[in-house]
C-alpha positions in Angstrom: 32.4 -6.1 -17.1 31.0 -2.9 -15.5 27.3 -2.9 -14.5 25.0 -0.9 -16.8 22.6 1.2 -14.8 19.0 0.3 -15.4 16.5 3.2 -14.9 12.7 3.6 -15.5 11.5 7.1 -16.1 7.9 7.3 -15.1 6.1 10.3 -16.7 7.0 11.2 -20.3 5.6 14.7 -20.5 7.6 17.8 -21.6 10.1 17.3 -18.8 10.2 13.6 -18.4 10.6 12.8 -22.1 13.7 14.9 -22.4 15.1 13.5 -19.2 14.6 9.9 -20.4 16.4 10.8 -23.7 19.3 12.1 -21.7 19.5 8.9 -19.7 19.6 7.0 -23.1 22.3 9.3 -24.4 24.4 8.7 -21.3 24.3 5.0 -22.0 21.9 3.9 -19.3 19.4 1.1 -20.0 16.3 3.3 -19.9 12.6 2.3 -19.9 9.9 5.0 -20.2 6.4 4.7 -18.9 3.4 7.0 -19.1 -0.4 6.9 -19.0 -0.1 8.2 -22.6 0.9 5.2 -24.6 1.8 7.3 -27.6 4.6 8.9 -25.5 5.9 5.4 -24.6 5.9 4.4 -28.3 7.7 7.6 -29.2 10.4 6.9 -26.6 10.9 3.3 -27.7 11.2 4.5 -31.3 14.2 6.6 -30.2 15.9 3.6 -28.6 14.1 3.2 -25.3 14.2 -0.3 -23.8 11.0 -2.2 -24.1 9.5 -4.5 -21.4 6.4 -4.6 -19.3 6.8 -2.5 -16.2 5.9 -5.4 -13.9 8.9 -7.4 -15.3 11.3 -4.4 -15.1 10.6 -3.2 -11.6 12.5 -5.9 -9.7 15.6 -5.4 -11.9 15.9 -1.6 -11.6 18.7 0.4 -10.1 16.6 3.6 -10.1 13.1 4.9 -10.8 13.0 8.5 -11.9 9.5 9.9 -11.2 8.6 12.9 -13.3 4.9 13.6 -12.6 3.0 16.7 -11.8 2.3 16.7 -8.1 2.3 14.9 -4.7 -0.9 13.0 -5.5 0.5 11.5 -8.7 3.8 10.8 -7.0 2.1 8.9 -4.2 -0.1 7.0 -6.7 3.0 5.9 -8.7 4.9 4.8 -5.6 2.2 3.3 -3.4 -1.1 3.3 -5.3 -3.0 0.4 -6.7 -0.2 -0.4 -9.1 2.5 1.2 -6.9 6.1 0.4 -7.9 7.9 0.5 -4.6 6.7 -2.8 -3.2 8.1 -4.5 -6.4 11.5 -2.8 -6.5 14.6 -4.5 -5.3 16.1 -3.6 -1.9 18.8 -1.0 -2.4 17.2 0.5 -5.5 16.4 4.2 -5.4 13.4 6.4 -6.2 14.4 9.8 -7.6 11.4 12.0 -7.0 11.3 15.2 -9.1 7.8 16.7 -8.6 7.4 19.9 -6.6 5.9 18.7 -3.3 6.0 19.8 0.3 8.9 18.9 2.6 6.5 16.9 4.8 5.3 14.9 1.9 8.9 14.1 0.9 9.8 13.0 4.4 6.7 10.7 4.4 7.7 9.1 1.1 11.2 8.6 2.3 9.9 6.7 5.4 7.5 4.6 3.4 10.2 3.7 0.8 12.6 2.7 3.6 10.0 0.2 4.9 10.6 -1.7 1.7 14.4 -1.3 1.7 14.2 1.3 -1.1 16.1 4.5 -1.0 14.3 7.8 -1.7 16.0 10.9 -3.1 14.1 14.2 -2.7 15.2 15.7 -6.0 13.1 18.4 -7.5 14.3 20.0 -10.7 14.6 23.4 -12.3 15.4 24.6 -15.8 12.4 23.9 -18.0 11.8 21.6 -20.9 14.8 22.8 -23.0 17.3 22.1 -20.2 15.5 18.8 -19.5 16.2 17.8 -23.2 19.8 18.9 -23.1 20.7 17.4 -19.7 21.3 20.8 -18.1 18.8 20.8 -15.3 19.5 22.1 -11.8 18.7 19.5 -9.1 18.0 20.5 -5.5 18.5 17.1 -3.8 18.5 15.7 -0.3 18.7 12.2 0.9 21.0 9.6 2.4 24.5 9.1 1.0 23.3 5.7 -0.2 20.5 7.3 -2.1 22.8 9.8 -3.7 25.3 7.1 -4.7 22.7 4.9 -6.3 21.1 7.8 -8.1 24.4 9.3 -9.3 24.4 7.9 -12.9 20.9 9.2 -13.5 21.6 12.6 -11.9 24.8 13.0 -14.0 22.8 12.2 -17.1 20.1 14.8 -16.6 21.7 17.7 -14.9 24.4 20.4 -15.1 24.3 21.2 -11.4 23.4 19.0 -8.4 23.0 20.7 -5.0 23.4 18.3 -2.1 21.2 19.9 0.5 21.1 17.3 3.3 21.2 13.7 4.4 17.4 13.2 4.5 14.4 14.1 2.5 12.8 17.5 3.0 15.5 20.2 2.4 15.4 19.6 -1.4 11.6 20.2 -1.5 12.0 23.2 0.8 14.6 24.7 -1.6 12.4 24.0 -4.6 9.5 25.8 -2.9 11.7 28.8 -2.3 12.7 28.8 -6.0 9.1 28.5 -7.1 8.1 31.5 -4.9 10.6 33.6 -6.8 9.8 32.1 -10.2 6.1 32.5 -9.9 6.4 36.0 -8.6 8.8 36.9 -11.4 6.5 35.8 -14.1 3.6 37.9 -12.7 5.9 40.9 -12.1 7.1 40.6 -15.8 3.5 40.5 -17.0 2.6 43.5 -14.8 5.6 45.5 -15.9 5.2 44.7 -19.6 1.5 45.7 -19.6 2.2 48.8 -17.5 4.8 49.8 -20.1 2.1 49.4 -22.8 -0.1 52.0 -21.0 2.8 54.4 -21.5 3.3 53.6 -25.2 6.1 51.1 -24.7 5.6 48.2 -27.0 6.2 44.7 -25.7 9.1 44.3 -28.2 10.8 47.5 -26.9 10.1 46.4 -23.3 11.9 43.1 -23.9 14.8 44.7 -25.7 15.5 47.3 -23.1 14.6 45.5 -19.8 16.5 42.3 -20.7 19.6 44.5 -20.8 18.8 46.5 -17.6 18.8 45.9 -13.9 15.1 45.0 -13.9 15.6 41.8 -15.8 15.2 38.2 -14.5 15.6 34.7 -16.0 11.9 34.4 -16.1 11.5 37.7 -17.9 14.0 36.8 -20.5 12.4 33.4 -20.9 8.7 34.3 -20.8 8.4 37.8 -22.2 9.2 36.5 -25.8 6.1 34.4 -25.6 4.0 37.5 -25.1 5.9 39.4 -27.9 5.3 36.5 -30.2 1.7 36.0 -29.1 2.6 32.3 -28.7 1.1 30.7 -25.6 1.9 27.1 -26.5 2.4 25.6 -23.1 6.0 25.1 -22.0 4.8 25.5 -18.4 1.1 26.1 -17.9 -0.8 28.6 -15.8 -2.3 25.7 -13.9 1.0 24.7 -12.4 1.3 27.9 -10.3 -1.8 27.7 -8.1 -0.4 24.2 -7.1 3.2 25.4 -6.6 2.4 28.7 -4.9 -0.2 26.9 -2.9 2.6 24.7 -1.5 4.6 27.8 -0.7 1.7 29.4 1.1 0.9 26.2 3.0 4.5 26.0 4.2 4.5 29.7 5.1 1.3 29.2 7.1 2.8 26.3 9.1 5.9 28.5 9.7 3.7 31.5 10.7 5.4 33.4 8.0 3.6 36.2 6.1 4.1 36.0 2.3 2.0 38.8 0.9 3.8 39.1 -2.5 3.3 35.3 -3.1 -0.3 35.6 -2.2 -0.8 38.5 -4.6 0.8 36.5 -7.4 -1.4 33.6 -6.6 -4.5 35.7 -7.2 -3.3 36.6 -10.7 -2.8 33.0 -11.7 -6.2 32.1 -10.3 -7.7 35.0 -12.3 -6.0 33.6 -15.4 -7.3 30.1 -14.8 -10.7 31.6 -14.2 -10.5 33.2 -17.7 -10.0 29.8 -19.1 -6.3 30.1 -19.6 -5.2 27.3 -17.3 -3.7 25.1 -20.0 -1.9 28.0 -21.8 1.7 28.9 -21.2 2.1 30.7 -17.9 3.1 33.9 -19.7 -0.7 34.1 -20.4 -1.1 35.7 -17.0 -0.4 38.9 -18.9 -3.8 38.6 -20.4 -5.3 39.3 -17.0 -3.6 42.7 -16.9 -4.4 43.3 -20.5 -8.1 42.6 -20.0 -8.3 44.8 -16.9 -6.5 47.7 -18.6 -8.2 47.4 -22.0 -4.9 46.6 -23.8 -4.4 44.4 -26.9 -1.5 42.1 -26.7 0.5 40.9 -29.7 -1.1 38.1 -31.7 0.8 35.2 -33.3 1.3 35.4 -37.0 1.1 31.6 -37.1 -2.0 30.2 -38.8 
């Protein structure tokens, strides 16, 4: 009888919940844990396995960590109730948060001290692709880490990039992606509101530019939020000072000038300063609209 992979997904937010469901759909024995107990109950209602985390940890093949940042990742792995000391030797931690390459290398070393593999595996694709199992994974780690993580990676992703045999390159690639993604959102917001000053409606902007050379994945994904006046958070403004902060820290250490990233960072900080931090990141357009005296579309939802 073949072994059934046992995985715990820690972090059942907009990304982690979908990823946990994909693990379930792939036939993996999947446990879901979150500080929000309602999320845990929702996952169990959909078929998630149920057992106290303390009992499950020594039996796991993999722990998929889907939290917000490095601090939360470290707390989950090695904090007061850290999981790694209780995991079986040969199990793997799959770490998906956007963190610095140095942090990823440190986590790999600390996991190795307990005989646990660490896969540096940040993700891209947003909550919809997380729910459909179509994420892109930028991974680096040992061959053993990749092999142990394979059933989980196959369940949650459409594309897995193997970027190296130790932690660090995966996070470096994710930082590079986030540089572009963060800049593209701000550029979209700037172009859309610039068009408004010339009498181009947001609807017309989206229709034309999405079929022209100036388009981007972020434009096509985020501009509709502005057109609809719907800033329900899929990815919040507050994520970007963190992620672009990582980019700028790496750039500083590399003595690399990143002026466009720095300019984009200022717009996200301005949006957060306006109280928009928990809105969808397309709300950065409100910074431009305020400064130019423009009125963006409003939602017709009551």
